[in-house]
C-alpha positions as CSV (number, residue, x, y, z in Angstrom):
1,M,1.1,-1.7,20.0
2,S,-0.7,0.9,18.0
3,T,-3.7,1.5,15.8
4,N,-4.9,4.2,13.5
5,G,-8.0,6.3,13.4
6,C,-9.4,9.5,15.0
7,F,-11.6,8.0,17.8
8,P,-10.2,7.6,21.3
9,K,-8.7,4.1,21.9
10,A,-6.7,2.2,24.4
11,W,-5.1,-1.2,24.6
12,Q,-5.7,-3.3,27.7
13,R,-3.9,-6.5,28.7
14,K,-6.4,-9.0,30.3
15,Q,-7.2,-12.7,30.1
16,G,-3.7,-13.4,28.6
17,D,-4.4,-11.2,25.6
18,F,-4.6,-7.6,24.3
19,W,-7.9,-5.9,23.9
20,L,-8.8,-2.8,22.1
21,L,-11.1,-0.3,23.8
22,K,-12.8,2.3,21.7
23,N,-15.0,5.3,22.6
24,G,-16.0,8.6,20.8
25,G,-19.4,9.1,22.4
26,R,-22.6,7.2,22.9
27,E,-23.7,7.2,19.3
28,P,-20.5,5.7,17.7
29,V,-20.3,3.1,20.4
30,E,-23.9,2.0,19.9
31,R,-23.5,2.0,16.1
32,E,-20.5,-0.3,16.3
33,L,-22.2,-2.6,18.7
34,L,-25.3,-2.9,16.5
35,A,-23.3,-3.4,13.3
36,S,-21.3,-6.1,14.9
37,R,-24.4,-7.8,16.1
38,I,-25.9,-7.7,12.6
39,C,-22.7,-9.0,11.0
40,R,-22.7,-12.0,13.2
41,C,-25.8,-13.1,11.4
42,F,-23.9,-13.5,8.2
43,D,-21.0,-15.8,7.2
44,V,-18.1,-13.3,7.2
45,Q,-14.8,-13.2,9.0
46,Q,-15.1,-10.3,11.4
47,V,-13.8,-8.7,14.6
48,L,-16.3,-9.1,17.4
49,Y,-17.2,-5.9,19.2
50,E,-18.6,-6.3,22.7
51,E,-19.9,-3.8,25.3
52,D,-17.7,-2.7,28.1
53,Y,-17.0,0.2,30.4
54,F,-13.8,2.2,31.1
55,D,-13.6,4.9,33.7
56,G,-17.4,4.9,33.9
57,E,-17.9,5.4,30.1
58,K,-19.4,2.8,27.7
59,V,-17.0,1.6,25.1
60,T,-16.6,-1.2,22.6
61,V,-14.0,-3.9,23.2
62,S,-12.4,-6.3,20.7
63,K,-9.7,-8.8,20.8
64,N,-6.4,-8.1,19.1
65,M,-6.3,-9.9,15.7
66,T,-2.5,-9.9,15.1
67,S,0.2,-12.1,16.7
68,K,3.8,-13.0,16.4
69,E,2.7,-15.5,13.7
70,Y,0.4,-13.2,11.7
71,S,0.3,-9.5,10.9
72,I,-2.0,-7.4,8.8
73,V,-1.4,-4.9,6.0
74,S,-3.7,-2.3,4.6
75,T,-5.1,-2.5,1.1
76,E,-3.1,0.7,0.5
77,A,0.2,-1.1,1.2
78,F,-1.0,-4.2,-0.6
79,E,-1.7,-2.1,-3.7
80,I,1.9,-1.0,-3.7
81,Y,3.1,-4.7,-3.2
82,C,1.0,-5.7,-6.2
83,Q,2.3,-3.0,-8.4
84,N,5.9,-3.9,-7.5
85,H,5.2,-7.6,-8.4
86,N,3.3,-7.0,-11.6
87,K,0.1,-8.2,-10.2
88,N,-3.6,-7.0,-10.7
89,T,-4.7,-6.1,-7.2
90,Q,-8.3,-6.9,-7.7
91,K,-7.7,-10.3,-9.2
92,Y,-5.2,-11.1,-6.5
93,V,-7.6,-10.1,-3.7
94,I,-10.4,-12.2,-5.1
95,S,-8.1,-15.2,-5.7
96,L,-7.0,-15.0,-2.1
97,D,-10.4,-14.6,-0.5
98,K,-13.4,-14.2,-2.9
99,H,-15.9,-15.0,-0.2
100,N,-14.9,-12.5,2.4
101,Y,-14.3,-9.8,-0.2
102,Y,-17.8,-10.0,-1.5
103,M,-19.3,-10.5,2.0
104,M,-17.6,-7.2,3.0
105,N,-19.6,-5.3,0.3
106,I,-22.7,-7.0,1.4
107,V,-22.6,-6.3,5.2
108,D,-21.2,-2.8,4.6
109,Y,-24.3,-2.0,2.5
110,L,-26.7,-3.6,5.0
111,V,-25.2,-1.6,8.0
112,G,-24.5,1.6,6.1
113,N,-20.8,1.6,6.8
114,T,-19.2,4.6,4.9
115,D,-15.6,4.2,6.4
116,R,-14.3,1.3,4.3
117,H,-11.3,3.2,3.0
118,W,-8.3,1.3,2.0
119,G,-6.7,1.7,5.4
120,N,-9.8,0.0,6.9
121,W,-9.4,-3.3,5.2
122,G,-6.6,-5.5,4.0
123,I,-4.7,-8.7,4.1
124,T,-3.5,-11.2,6.7
125,V,0.1,-12.1,6.2
126,D,2.1,-15.1,7.4
127,N,5.1,-13.6,9.2
128,S,7.3,-16.6,8.7
129,N,7.4,-16.2,4.9
130,N,5.7,-12.7,4.4
131,R,3.1,-14.5,2.2
132,P,-0.5,-13.1,1.9
133,L,-3.1,-15.5,3.1
134,R,-6.6,-14.0,3.0
135,L,-8.4,-10.8,3.9
136,H,-8.0,-9.9,7.5
137,K,-11.1,-9.8,9.7
138,L,-13.6,-7.2,8.9
139,M,-13.3,-4.4,11.4
140,D,-14.2,-0.8,12.5
141,F,-17.9,-0.1,12.4
142,N,-18.4,3.1,14.6
143,Q,-19.1,5.0,11.4
144,A,-22.0,2.7,10.4
145,F,-25.5,3.8,9.5
146,H,-24.4,6.9,7.6
147,S,-25.9,7.6,4.2
148,Y,-28.8,5.5,5.6
149,D,-31.4,7.9,4.4
150,S,-31.6,6.3,0.9
151,L,-31.5,2.8,-0.5
152,D,-28.4,3.5,-2.6
153,G,-26.1,4.3,0.3
154,A,-22.8,6.0,-0.2
155,N,-20.3,5.4,-3.1
156,C,-18.5,2.0,-2.7
157,Q,-14.9,2.5,-1.7
158,T,-13.9,-1.2,-2.3
159,A,-14.6,-1.6,-6.0
160,F,-11.1,-1.1,-7.2
161,G,-11.8,2.3,-9.0
162,K,-15.1,1.1,-10.6
163,K,-17.8,3.6,-9.9
164,L,-20.6,1.8,-7.9
165,T,-23.0,2.7,-5.2
166,Q,-22.9,0.4,-2.1
167,K,-26.2,-1.0,-3.2
168,E,-24.9,-1.8,-6.6
169,A,-21.7,-3.4,-5.1
170,A,-23.8,-5.4,-2.7
171,I,-26.1,-6.7,-5.5
172,E,-23.0,-7.6,-7.5
173,A,-21.6,-9.5,-4.5
174,V,-24.8,-11.4,-4.0
175,K,-24.9,-12.5,-7.6
176,A,-21.2,-13.6,-7.3
177,I,-21.5,-15.6,-4.1
178,G,-24.9,-15.5,-2.6
179,L,-26.2,-13.8,0.6
180,H,-24.9,-16.3,3.2
181,Q,-27.3,-15.1,6.0
182,T,-26.9,-17.6,8.9
183,A,-29.4,-16.2,11.5
184,E,-32.3,-13.9,11.7
185,V,-31.6,-10.2,12.4
186,K,-34.2,-9.4,15.1
187,E,-35.9,-6.1,15.7
188,E,-34.8,-6.3,19.3
189,F,-31.1,-5.8,18.2
190,F,-32.1,-2.2,17.4
191,V,-33.4,-1.2,20.8
192,S,-30.7,1.5,21.3
193,L,-31.0,2.7,17.7
194,P,-34.5,2.0,16.6
195,Q,-34.5,4.6,13.8
196,Y,-32.3,2.3,11.7
197,Y,-34.5,-0.8,11.6
198,D,-36.8,0.1,8.7
199,M,-34.0,0.9,6.4
200,F,-32.1,-2.2,7.3
201,C,-35.1,-4.3,6.4
202,K,-35.5,-2.6,3.1
203,R,-31.9,-3.2,2.2
204,L,-32.0,-6.7,3.2
205,E,-35.1,-7.3,1.1
206,I,-33.3,-5.8,-2.0
207,L,-30.4,-8.3,-1.5
208,K,-32.9,-11.2,-1.0
209,S,-34.6,-10.2,-4.2
210,A,-31.3,-10.0,-6.0
211,L,-30.6,-13.5,-4.8
212,L,-33.8,-15.0,-6.1
213,T,-33.1,-13.5,-9.6
214,T,-29.5,-14.9,-9.7
215,G,-28.9,-17.6,-12.2
C-alpha cells in the first residue's frame, strides 16, 4: 500500500480494514479535522477524517477508500486517458459526476483548501472492466484555511484551464447545482482554530446570496 504527499503518513491494519494516519504537526492536523467536520454539513462524497493518536502524537485517521473491486486514478492520469480516447476531459468528468465535481469547488472555497491539484482529486474505476464510474471521495484537507485572508481565496485549480478564483468557481457551482447544505456549521466546531470562523461565515453568506439570485 502507498500514498503520495509530503506529510508523514502510516497505514495501520485494524478492525478488519486499512486506515491511514497523517501527521505533520498540530496545525495541519487541526485544519484537516475542522475541514472534515465542515464538509460533513454538505452533501458531498468525502473521506471522513477523525482524531486519533500515534506514539503520543495527535493525528488524523481515515479509512482506505480503495479495494480489490475499485481503484482510483488521479485527474492527471485521467486527462491522458481522455486525450487517448478523443474525449473532452471537462465534459466527461461532469457527465460522470456533475454533483460531486461542483460540490468539490463549493467546499474547497468554504474551507480555503489550496491543495486541490490534479493529483488530489480524480476518478473511481471499476477494476473488473477498467470503466470510470464517478469522482472518488474528496480527500486531503491538511492544507485547508490558506489564502483565507480575503474573500476571493486562491486561484481555482479544478476549472480545466479556465482562470477563476475559488470564489468565482464556487459561485459558478452554486448556480449549476445549488448549495446542498445539510446541517448547520456551528461555531463550536472552531474551538481549536477560532481565527477562521468569521471568514468561513462570510464565505458561506456569499454562496447563500448567490443561491438566492440563481434562476
